[in-house]
N, C-alpha and C positions, 0 to 999 in steps of 0.2 A: 718066790718070796717077794712081797710088795716092798719096794725100796723106800716107801714113805713111812712104813710102820715104825713107830717110836720117835719120829721127828715131831717137834713141838712148835706151836705158835701161840703167841699172846694176842688177845684182842682187848681193846679198851675204847671206851667212849672218850672223846676229847675232854680237855679241861674246861672249867667253868668259863663261859665267854664273859668278856668285860662289857657289861651292860648295866644301865641303871635299873632299879627295881620298878616293876610295872605297877600302875594303879590297880586297886582291887577290881574295879569294874572297868571294862574296856568295850568300846564300840567296834564295829566292823573295821573301820579305817585304822583305828589305833592298833588293832591286833595285826592287821596286814603290814603296817609299818614296823611293828615289833618283829615280825617274821623276816622282813628285809634286813633290819638292823642285826638280827641274830646271825644271818649268813655273812654279814660283813665283819663281824666282831672277831677279834683275836683274844689273847689272854691278858689279864692285868698283871702288874708287877708282883702283886701279892700271890696270885695264882701260880705264876711262873716260879716263884720261890718255893711254894708249897710242893709243886710237882717235882722240882729239881731234887728236893730232899726225899720225897717219897720214892722216886725212881732209883735212888741209890740202893734200895733193898732188892732190886731185880737185876738179873744178869744182863750184860750187854748183848743185844741180839746181833745176828749176822746181817740182817737187813730189816728195814722198817718200810711198810707201805702205808700210805695215808690218802684220804680224800683230798680234793683240791680246795676245800674251804679253809679260811684262815685259822679257825680254832683248831682244826685237825692238824694242819701243817705245823703250827706252833707247838702243839703237844708232841708230835712226832719228833721234832728237833730235840726236845728235851729227853725223850725216852731213848732215842738213837745214840745220844752222846757222840761217839766217833764213827758210828756205823753209817753206811749209805742209806739214803731215803729215796723211795720212788713215789711220786705223786700221781695218783690214778683216780680220775673222777668217777669210775665205776663204783667206788665205795662211798659216794655221796649219800647224805641222808635222803630218805623218801621225801620228795618235795610236797609241800602242802600250801594251800592258799584258800582264803575264804572267797566264795563266789560273789557276784554282784548282790547287793542287799535288796533282793526282790521279795522277801517274805518278812513278816512281822518279827520272827525270831532273829533274822539277820540284821534287822534295823534296830534291835534293842542292845542295851549294854549288859554284859555278862561277866562273871569272874573268868579269869584266864582258863581255868580247868574246864569250864563249860565249852569254850571254843575248841579246846583240844579234843574233848569228847566228840564234838560235832565232826571234827576233821577225821578222827579215827573211824567213826561210823561211815563217813563218805568213802574212806579207803576200803573198808570191807565191802562196800557196795560197788566197788570199781569206779568210783567217781573221783574227781579232782585232777590235778596235774599228772599224777601217777597213781592209778588204782592198784588193787591187790594183784591182779593178773600180771601187769607190767612189772611191778616190784619183784614178784617171784621170778620172772624171766631175767631181770637184771641181777638178782641174787644168784641165779644159776650161772650167769656169765661171770659173776664175781668169784664163784667157786672155781671155775676153770682158770681164771687169772691167778687166784691164790695158789692153786696147785703148781702153776708155772713158776711163780715167784719162789715157792718152797723148794723147787728143783735145785739141787746143788747147795742147799743151806740146811743145816741141822736145826736152827732156831731163828724164827722170824717173828715180827710183830706187826699188827694191823691196828691203825688208829682210824676209827670211823665214828659212827653216830648210833645212838641208842636204838632207834627204830630199825635201821637197816642191819645192825649187828644182831639184834634179836632174831630177825627173819633169817639171816645168813646161818647162824648157829643152829636154829631150829631145822632148817633144810639139811644141813650137814648131819645132824643126828638122825633125821628121817631116812637119810641115805646110808646110815651106818658107817660113816667115814671117820668119825672122831670119837674120842672119849674125853669126858670132862663134864662140868656142870651143864644142866639142861639149858640154862640161859646165862649169858655173861652178865657181869655186874653192870648196872647202868649208872653207878656213881661216877661223877666226873673224874676222869683220869685214873680209874682203878683197874689195873690189868687182871684178866682172867686167862688161865693157862689151859690149852687143849693139846691133845696128842692125836696124831693121825693113826687110824687103824688100817686104812687102805686109801689109795689114791683114786 
């Protein structure tokens, strides 16, 4: 009998980072500065209060794992309440960055979503700081680490990032290891529950 069967874990995207609203059109440099600021940002007082109230609806986990980025650590502290927290950079978001502005497209100003679409396409093409192949390798490493963290605990939680969590959960489903929604919620700070089928 698989000892992991019926053990549960929650996954959630971090809370909303404390950042000013972006202009509608952004150039290459503005968008890269925004990416840098996003990785430095934690949570606002308003978001902290919102998540504190929201997380009261959920059981206290035995252990919380989170990425090492400030927004994830701040969210983990709120969800953990009195439980221990392990900070693990394996669960960081997939890194993205606009390359040097060598084309007319990259030299132009675009809405934020255009830039995100460009970065997603690069990821599927295995380009950028971390392409699809390396992201899948890291997600497999993360699965191994998640199983190790689950050992000895009935109920754990993982605070990570929308892109990496979606990849992680997709791979766990493909390996027939878990049951639960096909994809986790990507709303800020909204937990999604999964149950292990096998380790």
